[in-house]
N, C-alpha and C positions, 0 to 999 in steps of 0.2 A: 633625256631623262626618262627614267622608268616609271611606269604607272604603279608599280608595287612599292614605291618608296614610302615608308612609314607604316606598312601593313603589319609588321612585326609588333609594333606598339599596340595596334588595335587588337591583335590576337592575344597579346599578353594581358591586356585589360579584360578581355572576354574570359580568359582562363582564370584570372584572379577572381572575377565576379562569380563564376560557376563554383570555384573552390570555396569561396566565402558562403555561398548559399548551401552547399553540401555540409560544410562545417557547422553552420547554424542549425540545420536540420538534425545533425547528429547530437548537438548540444540539447536541443529540445527533446529528442527521444531519450537522452540520458536523464533529463529532469523528470520526465514522465515515469520512467522505470524506477528512479529513486523515490519518487512520491508514492508509487504503488508499494514498494518494499517498506517504506516508513509506515504507511497505513496498515499494512499486513502485520508488521511487528507490533504496532500499538494495539491492534485488534486482538491479536493472540494473547498478549500480556494482560490486557484488560479483561478478556474472557476468563483467563486463568485466575486472575485476582477476584473476579466476581464469583466464580465457582468455589474458590477457597473460602469465601466468607458468606456462603449461602445461608448458613445456620442463623445469621444475625438478621435475616429478613431480606426481601428483595430491594428495599430502599437503601439499606446499608451496603448491600453487595454492589448495587449500581453506583453508589457514591464512591466506593473503593475503585470501581472500574473507571470512573471519571478522573479520579486522582492519578491513577496509573497512566491513562491515556494522555493527560496533560503533561506528565513527567516525560513522556516520549515525544512531545511536540505535536500531539494530535488532539482532536476533539471527538467526543463520542457522538455518533449519529443515531444511536439507539441502544437500548439495554433491556433485556428481558430475562428474568430468572424464574425458572419453573422447577421447583424442587432443588435438586443438586446440579442442574444443568443451567448454564448461563450462555445466552446468545447476545453478542454485541456487534455493533457496526462502528467503525472508526474511519476518520479521514484526516489528512494533514491539516494542521491549523493555518499554515501559511503556504504561499507559493501559487504559481499559475495553474497547477494541476491539483485537483482535489478528488481523487478517486475514493469511493467509499468501499471499504472491505469489511466483510462480515466474518466472524469467527464464533466457534461454539466450543465450550469446554464443560467437562463433567466426568463422572466416572465412566469407565468403559462398559459398554453393554454386555450382557451375558453372551459368552462365546457359544456358538451353536454346537450342538453335539453331533459329531460326524459318525456315521455308521461305520462299524469296523467290519472289514471283510474277513471271511474265514470260516 
């Protein structure tokens, strides 16, 4: 009898275990990326909503940002409205990964005047 008898089964189990670990790692990475994108989208939309309603006061603008973030499945981590500019932070409301993403919205700053050559 050969001493190698049954070694293919051991190798097959080892390969399946390694592939399972790699697949699990890829799934976790995918969840982390999706959570980051979800938080970024919610932060962007909440900042835009707060900047659009700045004239009603900071409290009303932040309340609007909270409603928009909740509609996107996120929660607001912070909100600040200074004049027409709104800065918010948002993170996903559920899931194992909760990255906080910050966004800022408001009117564009004055474009710098470039010297003309000639």
